[in-house]
CHARMM-style PDB file with segment names, atoms N, HN, CA, C and O in Angstrom:
ATOM      1  N   MET     1      12.082   0.393  -6.340  1.00  0.00      PROA
ATOM      2  CA  MET     1      13.148   0.495  -7.303  1.00  0.00      PROA
ATOM      3  C   MET     1      14.262  -0.445  -6.873  1.00  0.00      PROA
ATOM      4  O   MET     1      14.697  -0.418  -5.722  1.00  0.00      PROA
ATOM      5  N   ASN     2      14.707  -1.251  -7.771  1.00  0.00      PROA
ATOM      6  HN  ASN     2      14.354  -1.273  -8.706  1.00  0.00      PROA
ATOM      7  CA  ASN     2      15.760  -2.213  -7.470  1.00  0.00      PROA
ATOM      8  C   ASN     2      17.079  -1.716  -8.049  1.00  0.00      PROA
ATOM      9  O   ASN     2      17.209  -1.525  -9.258  1.00  0.00      PROA
ATOM     10  N   PHE     3      18.051  -1.511  -7.171  1.00  0.00      PROA
ATOM     11  HN  PHE     3      17.946  -1.666  -6.189  1.00  0.00      PROA
ATOM     12  CA  PHE     3      19.371  -1.069  -7.608  1.00  0.00      PROA
ATOM     13  C   PHE     3      20.289  -2.275  -7.722  1.00  0.00      PROA
ATOM     14  O   PHE     3      20.126  -3.267  -7.011  1.00  0.00      PROA
ATOM     15  N   ASP     4      21.245  -2.177  -8.614  1.00  0.00      PROA
ATOM     16  HN  ASP     4      21.378  -1.372  -9.191  1.00  0.00      PROA
ATOM     17  CA  ASP     4      22.163  -3.288  -8.850  1.00  0.00      PROA
ATOM     18  C   ASP     4      23.032  -3.600  -7.637  1.00  0.00      PROA
ATOM     19  O   ASP     4      23.405  -4.753  -7.421  1.00  0.00      PROA
ATOM     20  N   TRP     5      23.353  -2.591  -6.853  1.00  0.00      PROA
ATOM     21  HN  TRP     5      23.051  -1.654  -7.028  1.00  0.00      PROA
ATOM     22  CA  TRP     5      24.253  -2.818  -5.741  1.00  0.00      PROA
ATOM     23  C   TRP     5      23.524  -3.305  -4.484  1.00  0.00      PROA
ATOM     24  O   TRP     5      24.162  -3.573  -3.466  1.00  0.00      PROA
ATOM     25  N   GLU     6      22.200  -3.421  -4.547  1.00  0.00      PROA
ATOM     26  HN  GLU     6      21.682  -3.204  -5.373  1.00  0.00      PROA
ATOM     27  CA  GLU     6      21.418  -3.826  -3.384  1.00  0.00      PROA
ATOM     28  C   GLU     6      20.737  -5.165  -3.664  1.00  0.00      PROA
ATOM     29  O   GLU     6      19.954  -5.273  -4.608  1.00  0.00      PROA
ATOM     30  N   SER     7      21.020  -6.170  -2.866  1.00  0.00      PROA
ATOM     31  HN  SER     7      21.655  -6.083  -2.099  1.00  0.00      PROA
ATOM     32  CA  SER     7      20.414  -7.478  -3.074  1.00  0.00      PROA
ATOM     33  C   SER     7      18.982  -7.472  -2.528  1.00  0.00      PROA
ATOM     34  O   SER     7      18.595  -6.572  -1.782  1.00  0.00      PROA
ATOM     35  N   ASP     8      18.210  -8.479  -2.909  1.00  0.00      PROA
ATOM     36  HN  ASP     8      18.524  -9.210  -3.515  1.00  0.00      PROA
ATOM     37  CA  ASP     8      16.829  -8.578  -2.443  1.00  0.00      PROA
ATOM     38  C   ASP     8      16.774  -8.731  -0.923  1.00  0.00      PROA
ATOM     39  O   ASP     8      15.898  -8.177  -0.260  1.00  0.00      PROA
ATOM     40  N   GLU     9      17.718  -9.487  -0.393  1.00  0.00      PROA
ATOM     41  HN  GLU     9      18.430  -9.937  -0.932  1.00  0.00      PROA
ATOM     42  CA  GLU     9      17.749  -9.697   1.063  1.00  0.00      PROA
ATOM     43  C   GLU     9      18.020  -8.388   1.793  1.00  0.00      PROA
ATOM     44  O   GLU     9      17.385  -8.098   2.807  1.00  0.00      PROA
ATOM     45  N   GLU    10      18.960  -7.596   1.283  1.00  0.00      PROA
ATOM     46  HN  GLU    10      19.476  -7.832   0.459  1.00  0.00      PROA
ATOM     47  CA  GLU    10      19.259  -6.305   1.903  1.00  0.00      PROA
ATOM     48  C   GLU    10      18.060  -5.378   1.825  1.00  0.00      PROA
ATOM     49  O   GLU    10      17.772  -4.634   2.762  1.00  0.00      PROA
ATOM     50  N   ARG    11      17.369  -5.431   0.704  1.00  0.00      PROA
ATOM     51  HN  ARG    11      17.603  -6.035  -0.057  1.00  0.00      PROA
ATOM     52  CA  ARG    11      16.185  -4.593   0.507  1.00  0.00      PROA
ATOM     53  C   ARG    11      15.091  -4.958   1.519  1.00  0.00      PROA
ATOM     54  O   ARG    11      14.462  -4.078   2.108  1.00  0.00      PROA
ATOM     55  N   LEU    12      14.872  -6.255   1.712  1.00  0.00      PROA
ATOM     56  HN  LEU    12      15.383  -6.969   1.234  1.00  0.00      PROA
ATOM     57  CA  LEU    12      13.877  -6.706   2.677  1.00  0.00      PROA
ATOM     58  C   LEU    12      14.235  -6.283   4.093  1.00  0.00      PROA
ATOM     59  O   LEU    12      13.375  -5.848   4.859  1.00  0.00      PROA
ATOM     60  N   LYS    13      15.498  -6.413   4.428  1.00  0.00      PROA
ATOM     61  HN  LYS    13      16.197  -6.767   3.806  1.00  0.00      PROA
ATOM     62  CA  LYS    13      15.943  -6.012   5.763  1.00  0.00      PROA
ATOM     63  C   LYS    13      15.710  -4.515   5.986  1.00  0.00      PROA
ATOM     64  O   LYS    13      15.318  -4.088   7.072  1.00  0.00      PROA
ATOM     65  N   LYS    14      15.959  -3.733   4.936  1.00  0.00      PROA
ATOM     66  HN  LYS    14      16.277  -4.080   4.054  1.00  0.00      PROA
ATOM     67  CA  LYS    14      15.768  -2.296   5.047  1.00  0.00      PROA
ATOM     68  C   LYS    14      14.295  -1.970   5.302  1.00  0.00      PROA
ATOM     69  O   LYS    14      13.987  -1.117   6.135  1.00  0.00      PROA
ATOM     70  N   PHE    15      13.383  -2.641   4.591  1.00  0.00      PROA
ATOM     71  HN  PHE    15      13.634  -3.334   3.915  1.00  0.00      PROA
ATOM     72  CA  PHE    15      11.969  -2.371   4.760  1.00  0.00      PROA
ATOM     73  C   PHE    15      11.433  -2.929   6.070  1.00  0.00      PROA
ATOM     74  O   PHE    15      10.449  -2.407   6.596  1.00  0.00      PROA
ATOM     75  N   MET    16      12.048  -3.969   6.609  1.00  0.00      PROA
ATOM     76  HN  MET    16      12.847  -4.393   6.182  1.00  0.00      PROA
ATOM     77  CA  MET    16      11.610  -4.533   7.875  1.00  0.00      PROA
ATOM     78  C   MET    16      11.953  -3.604   9.043  1.00  0.00      PROA
ATOM     79  O   MET    16      11.342  -3.692  10.108  1.00  0.00      PROA
ATOM     80  N   LYS    17      12.912  -2.732   8.847  1.00  0.00      PROA
ATOM     81  HN  LYS    17      13.409  -2.660   7.982  1.00  0.00      PROA
ATOM     82  CA  LYS    17      13.305  -1.801   9.903  1.00  0.00      PROA
ATOM     83  C   LYS    17      12.310  -0.652  10.060  1.00  0.00      PROA
ATOM     84  O   LYS    17      12.337   0.053  11.069  1.00  0.00      PROA
ATOM     85  N   ILE    18      11.431  -0.455   9.073  1.00  0.00      PROA
ATOM     86  HN  ILE    18      11.409  -1.027   8.253  1.00  0.00      PROA
ATOM     87  CA  ILE    18      10.443   0.614   9.155  1.00  0.00      PROA
ATOM     88  C   ILE    18       9.390   0.204  10.195  1.00  0.00      PROA
ATOM     89  O   ILE    18       8.864  -0.907  10.132  1.00  0.00      PROA
ATOM     90  N   PRO    19       9.083   1.080  11.137  1.00  0.00      PROA
ATOM     91  CA  PRO    19       8.105   0.737  12.176  1.00  0.00      PROA
ATOM     92  C   PRO    19       6.726   0.433  11.592  1.00  0.00      PROA
ATOM     93  O   PRO    19       6.328   0.988  10.568  1.00  0.00      PROA
ATOM     94  N   ALA    20       6.018  -0.455  12.265  1.00  0.00      PROA
ATOM     95  HN  ALA    20       6.342  -0.906  13.097  1.00  0.00      PROA
ATOM     96  CA  ALA    20       4.695  -0.871  11.796  1.00  0.00      PROA
ATOM     97  C   ALA    20       3.726   0.306  11.744  1.00  0.00      PROA
ATOM     98  O   ALA    20       2.897   0.388  10.837  1.00  0.00      PROA
ATOM     99  N   LYS    21       3.824   1.208  12.702  1.00  0.00      PROA
ATOM    100  HN  LYS    21       4.497   1.141  13.439  1.00  0.00      PROA
ATOM    101  CA  LYS    21       2.933   2.369  12.725  1.00  0.00      PROA
ATOM    102  C   LYS    21       3.122   3.220  11.475  1.00  0.00      PROA
ATOM    103  O   LYS    21       2.146   3.696  10.896  1.00  0.00      PROA
ATOM    104  N   LYS    22       4.355   3.411  11.059  1.00  0.00      PROA
ATOM    105  HN  LYS    22       5.148   3.024  11.529  1.00  0.00      PROA
ATOM    106  CA  LYS    22       4.658   4.205   9.868  1.00  0.00      PROA
ATOM    107  C   LYS    22       4.087   3.528   8.617  1.00  0.00      PROA
ATOM    108  O   LYS    22       3.538   4.196   7.742  1.00  0.00      PROA
ATOM    109  N   LYS    23       4.221   2.196   8.537  1.00  0.00      PROA
ATOM    110  HN  LYS    23       4.667   1.653   9.248  1.00  0.00      PROA
ATOM    111  CA  LYS    23       3.677   1.458   7.399  1.00  0.00      PROA
ATOM    112  C   LYS    23       2.162   1.604   7.335  1.00  0.00      PROA
ATOM    113  O   LYS    23       1.595   1.795   6.259  1.00  0.00      PROA
ATOM    114  N   LEU    24       1.503   1.512   8.505  1.00  0.00      PROA
ATOM    115  HN  LEU    24       1.964   1.357   9.379  1.00  0.00      PROA
ATOM    116  CA  LEU    24       0.047   1.656   8.544  1.00  0.00      PROA
ATOM    117  C   LEU    24      -0.383   3.065   8.155  1.00  0.00      PROA
ATOM    118  O   LEU    24      -1.414   3.241   7.506  1.00  0.00      PROA
ATOM    119  N   GLU    25       0.393   4.066   8.544  1.00  0.00      PROA
ATOM    120  HN  GLU    25       1.231   3.923   9.071  1.00  0.00      PROA
ATOM    121  CA  GLU    25       0.082   5.441   8.144  1.00  0.00      PROA
ATOM    122  C   GLU    25       0.170   5.582   6.628  1.00  0.00      PROA
ATOM    123  O   GLU    25      -0.684   6.222   6.016  1.00  0.00      PROA
ATOM    124  N   TRP    26       1.190   4.993   6.020  1.00  0.00      PROA
ATOM    125  HN  TRP    26       1.884   4.472   6.517  1.00  0.00      PROA
ATOM    126  CA  TRP    26       1.329   5.040   4.562  1.00  0.00      PROA
ATOM    127  C   TRP    26       0.156   4.346   3.881  1.00  0.00      PROA
ATOM    128  O   TRP    26      -0.383   4.854   2.897  1.00  0.00      PROA
ATOM    129  N   LEU    27      -0.243   3.183   4.402  1.00  0.00      PROA
ATOM    130  HN  LEU    27       0.194   2.771   5.201  1.00  0.00      PROA
ATOM    131  CA  LEU    27      -1.379   2.467   3.826  1.00  0.00      PROA
ATOM    132  C   LEU    27      -2.657   3.290   3.931  1.00  0.00      PROA
ATOM    133  O   LEU    27      -3.462   3.320   3.000  1.00  0.00      PROA
ATOM    134  N   HSD    28      -2.836   3.948   5.051  1.00  0.00      PROA
ATOM    135  HN  HSD    28      -2.182   3.924   5.807  1.00  0.00      PROA
ATOM    136  CA  HSD    28      -4.021   4.784   5.234  1.00  0.00      PROA
ATOM    137  C   HSD    28      -4.024   5.948   4.243  1.00  0.00      PROA
ATOM    138  O   HSD    28      -5.061   6.270   3.663  1.00  0.00      PROA
ATOM    139  N   GLN    29      -2.875   6.571   4.052  1.00  0.00      PROA
ATOM    140  HN  GLN    29      -2.033   6.309   4.523  1.00  0.00      PROA
ATOM    141  CA  GLN    29      -2.769   7.669   3.093  1.00  0.00      PROA
ATOM    142  C   GLN    29      -3.056   7.184   1.673  1.00  0.00      PROA
ATOM    143  O   GLN    29      -3.701   7.886   0.893  1.00  0.00      PROA
ATOM    144  N   MET    30      -2.579   5.990   1.341  1.00  0.00      PROA
ATOM    145  HN  MET    30      -2.056   5.420   1.974  1.00  0.00      PROA
ATOM    146  CA  MET    30      -2.841   5.435   0.007  1.00  0.00      PROA
ATOM    147  C   MET    30      -4.336   5.168  -0.171  1.00  0.00      PROA
ATOM    148  O   MET    30      -4.889   5.423  -1.241  1.00  0.00      PROA
ATOM    149  N   LEU    31      -4.991   4.656   0.871  1.00  0.00      PROA
ATOM    150  HN  LEU    31      -4.542   4.449   1.740  1.00  0.00      PROA
ATOM    151  CA  LEU    31      -6.424   4.407   0.805  1.00  0.00      PROA
ATOM    152  C   LEU    31      -7.192   5.708   0.608  1.00  0.00      PROA
ATOM    153  O   LEU    31      -8.092   5.775  -0.229  1.00  0.00      PROA
ATOM    154  N   GLU    32      -6.845   6.738   1.370  1.00  0.00      PROA
ATOM    155  HN  GLU    32      -6.114   6.683   2.050  1.00  0.00      PROA
ATOM    156  CA  GLU    32      -7.502   8.037   1.222  1.00  0.00      PROA
ATOM    157  C   GLU    32      -7.334   8.575  -0.194  1.00  0.00      PROA
ATOM    158  O   GLU    32      -8.282   9.103  -0.775  1.00  0.00      PROA
ATOM    159  N   PHE    33      -6.144   8.444  -0.744  1.00  0.00      PROA
ATOM    160  HN  PHE    33      -5.374   8.015  -0.272  1.00  0.00      PROA
ATOM    161  CA  PHE    33      -5.881   8.931  -2.091  1.00  0.00      PROA
ATOM    162  C   PHE    33      -6.729   8.196  -3.130  1.00  0.00      PROA
ATOM    163  O   PHE    33      -7.315   8.825  -4.012  1.00  0.00      PROA
ATOM    164  N   THR    34      -6.795   6.868  -3.029  1.00  0.00      PROA
ATOM    165  HN  THR    34      -6.319   6.357  -2.313  1.00  0.00      PROA
ATOM    166  CA  THR    34      -7.570   6.104  -4.004  1.00  0.00      PROA
ATOM    167  C   THR    34      -9.051   6.416  -3.898  1.00  0.00      PROA
ATOM    168  O   THR    34      -9.751   6.441  -4.910  1.00  0.00      PROA
ATOM    169  N   VAL    35      -9.545   6.656  -2.674  1.00  0.00      PROA
ATOM    170  HN  VAL    35      -8.976   6.635  -1.852  1.00  0.00      PROA
ATOM    171  CA  VAL    35     -10.960   7.007  -2.500  1.00  0.00      PROA
ATOM    172  C   VAL    35     -11.238   8.375  -3.117  1.00  0.00      PROA
ATOM    173  O   VAL    35     -12.268   8.566  -3.764  1.00  0.00      PROA
ATOM    174  N   LYS    36     -10.337   9.317  -2.924  1.00  0.00      PROA
ATOM    175  HN  LYS    36      -9.500   9.162  -2.399  1.00  0.00      PROA
ATOM    176  CA  LYS    36     -10.541  10.668  -3.462  1.00  0.00      PROA
ATOM    177  C   LYS    36     -10.466  10.705  -4.981  1.00  0.00      PROA
ATOM    178  O   LYS    36     -11.176  11.485  -5.615  1.00  0.00      PROA
ATOM    179  N   THR    37      -9.620   9.878  -5.569  1.00  0.00      PROA
ATOM    180  HN  THR    37      -9.043   9.245  -5.054  1.00  0.00      PROA
ATOM    181  CA  THR    37      -9.391   9.959  -7.009  1.00  0.00      PROA
ATOM    182  C   THR    37     -10.248   9.007  -7.830  1.00  0.00      PROA
ATOM    183  O   THR    37     -10.269   9.109  -9.056  1.00  0.00      PROA
ATOM    184  N   SER    38     -10.952   8.086  -7.187  1.00  0.00      PROA
ATOM    185  HN  SER    38     -10.935   8.003  -6.190  1.00  0.00      PROA
ATOM    186  CA  SER    38     -11.741   7.127  -7.957  1.00  0.00      PROA
ATOM    187  C   SER    38     -13.174   7.624  -8.138  1.00  0.00      PROA
ATOM    188  O   SER    38     -13.681   8.417  -7.345  1.00  0.00      PROA
ATOM    189  N   SER    39     -13.800   7.146  -9.186  1.00  0.00      PROA
ATOM    190  HN  SER    39     -13.387   6.503  -9.831  1.00  0.00      PROA
ATOM    191  CA  SER    39     -15.182   7.521  -9.478  1.00  0.00      PROA
ATOM    192  C   SER    39     -16.131   6.740  -8.569  1.00  0.00      PROA
ATOM    193  O   SER    39     -15.714   5.819  -7.867  1.00  0.00      PROA
ATOM    194  N   LYS    40     -17.407   7.116  -8.588  1.00  0.00      PROA
ATOM    195  HN  LYS    40     -17.746   7.864  -9.159  1.00  0.00      PROA
ATOM    196  CA  LYS    40     -18.396   6.420  -7.764  1.00  0.00      PROA
ATOM    197  C   LYS    40     -18.499   4.962  -8.176  1.00  0.00      PROA
ATOM    198  O   LYS    40     -18.662   4.085  -7.328  1.00  0.00      PROA
ATOM    199  N   ARG    41     -18.405   4.700  -9.470  1.00  0.00      PROA
ATOM    200  HN  ARG    41     -18.272   5.412 -10.158  1.00  0.00      PROA
ATOM    201  CA  ARG    41     -18.484   3.325  -9.966  1.00  0.00      PROA
ATOM    202  C   ARG    41     -17.318   2.487  -9.436  1.00  0.00      PROA
ATOM    203  O   ARG    41     -17.514   1.367  -8.966  1.00  0.00      PROA
ATOM    204  N   GLN    42     -16.109   3.038  -9.514  1.00  0.00      PROA
ATOM    205  HN  GLN    42     -15.950   3.949  -9.896  1.00  0.00      PROA
ATOM    206  CA  GLN    42     -14.928   2.327  -9.020  1.00  0.00      PROA
ATOM    207  C   GLN    42     -15.026   2.074  -7.521  1.00  0.00      PROA
ATOM    208  O   GLN    42     -14.670   0.993  -7.052  1.00  0.00      PROA
ATOM    209  N   ARG    43     -15.506   3.065  -6.761  1.00  0.00      PROA
ATOM    210  HN  ARG    43     -15.795   3.943  -7.142  1.00  0.00      PROA
ATOM    211  CA  ARG    43     -15.656   2.892  -5.322  1.00  0.00      PROA
ATOM    212  C   ARG    43     -16.653   1.791  -5.001  1.00  0.00      PROA
ATOM    213  O   ARG    43     -16.416   0.975  -4.110  1.00  0.00      PROA
ATOM    214  N   SER    44     -17.768   1.763  -5.723  1.00  0.00      PROA
ATOM    215  HN  SER    44     -17.960   2.425  -6.447  1.00  0.00      PROA
ATOM    216  CA  SER    44     -18.769   0.733  -5.439  1.00  0.00      PROA
ATOM    217  C   SER    44     -18.225  -0.660  -5.754  1.00  0.00      PROA
ATOM    218  O   SER    44     -18.510  -1.613  -5.030  1.00  0.00      PROA
ATOM    219  N   ILE    45     -17.448  -0.782  -6.821  1.00  0.00      PROA
ATOM    220  HN  ILE    45     -17.216  -0.007  -7.409  1.00  0.00      PROA
ATOM    221  CA  ILE    45     -16.833  -2.072  -7.161  1.00  0.00      PROA
ATOM    222  C   ILE    45     -15.872  -2.494  -6.061  1.00  0.00      PROA
ATOM    223  O   ILE    45     -15.864  -3.656  -5.654  1.00  0.00      PROA
ATOM    224  N   ARG    46     -15.055  -1.550  -5.572  1.00  0.00      PROA
ATOM    225  HN  ARG    46     -15.061  -0.606  -5.902  1.00  0.00      PROA
ATOM    226  CA  ARG    46     -14.100  -1.870  -4.504  1.00  0.00      PROA
ATOM    227  C   ARG    46     -14.819  -2.340  -3.243  1.00  0.00      PROA
ATOM    228  O   ARG    46     -14.392  -3.306  -2.611  1.00  0.00      PROA
ATOM    229  N   TRP    47     -15.917  -1.658  -2.869  1.00  0.00      PROA
ATOM    230  HN  TRP    47     -16.264  -0.874  -3.383  1.00  0.00      PROA
ATOM    231  CA  TRP    47     -16.652  -2.037  -1.661  1.00  0.00      PROA
ATOM    232  C   TRP    47     -17.295  -3.402  -1.809  1.00  0.00      PROA
ATOM    233  O   TRP    47     -17.359  -4.172  -0.851  1.00  0.00      PROA
ATOM    234  N   LYS    48     -17.779  -3.708  -3.027  1.00  0.00      PROA
ATOM    235  HN  LYS    48     -17.727  -3.082  -3.806  1.00  0.00      PROA
ATOM    236  CA  LYS    48     -18.363  -5.035  -3.262  1.00  0.00      PROA
ATOM    237  C   LYS    48     -17.292  -6.112  -3.129  1.00  0.00      PROA
ATOM    238  O   LYS    48     -17.526  -7.142  -2.497  1.00  0.00      PROA
ATOM    239  N   LEU    49     -16.135  -5.887  -3.712  1.00  0.00      PROA
ATOM    240  HN  LEU    49     -15.945  -5.050  -4.225  1.00  0.00      PROA
ATOM    241  CA  LEU    49     -15.038  -6.854  -3.618  1.00  0.00      PROA
ATOM    242  C   LEU    49     -14.548  -6.991  -2.179  1.00  0.00      PROA
ATOM    243  O   LEU    49     -14.176  -8.079  -1.742  1.00  0.00      PROA
ATOM    244  N   ARG    50     -14.553  -5.896  -1.461  1.00  0.00      PROA
ATOM    245  HN  ARG    50     -14.856  -5.012  -1.816  1.00  0.00      PROA
ATOM    246  CA  ARG    50     -14.124  -5.934  -0.066  1.00  0.00      PROA
ATOM    247  C   ARG    50     -15.073  -6.769   0.774  1.00  0.00      PROA
ATOM    248  O   ARG    50     -14.647  -7.474   1.688  1.00  0.00      PROA
ATOM    249  N   GLY    51     -16.353  -6.690   0.465  1.00  0.00      PROA
ATOM    250  HN  GLY    51     -16.699  -6.117  -0.279  1.00  0.00      PROA
ATOM    251  CA  GLY    51     -17.347  -7.452   1.195  1.00  0.00      PROA
ATOM    252  C   GLY    51     -17.274  -8.950   0.916  1.00  0.00      PROA
ATOM    253  O   GLY    51     -17.718  -9.751   1.739  1.00  0.00      PROA
ATOM    254  N   LEU    52     -16.718  -9.343  -0.239  1.00  0.00      PROA
ATOM    255  HN  LEU    52     -16.357  -8.693  -0.907  1.00  0.00      PROA
ATOM    256  CA  LEU    52     -16.620 -10.755  -0.589  1.00  0.00      PROA
ATOM    257  C   LEU    52     -15.533 -11.477   0.198  1.00  0.00      PROA
ATOM    258  O   LEU    52     -15.555 -12.704   0.290  1.00  0.00      PROA
ATOM    259  N   ARG    53     -14.583 -10.738   0.766  1.00  0.00      PROA
ATOM    260  HN  ARG    53     -14.565  -9.741   0.691  1.00  0.00      PROA
ATOM    261  CA  ARG    53     -13.482 -11.366   1.496  1.00  0.00      PROA
ATOM    262  C   ARG    53     -13.898 -11.976   2.751  1.00  0.00      PROA
ATOM    263  OT1 ARG    53     -13.071 -12.540   3.467  1.00  0.00      PROA
TER     264      ARG     53
END
């Protein structure tokens, strides 16, 4: 969410202060959520795309 009183630079600085471990935990939670909520077809497509990288 972008607030009028907060510049992009200030926003970036704020997010850079978050520890890397915390960011990785959030990413892991997001991955778990997407795996739980997606269908078998969606999961197979994601795994195929992941393998192409």
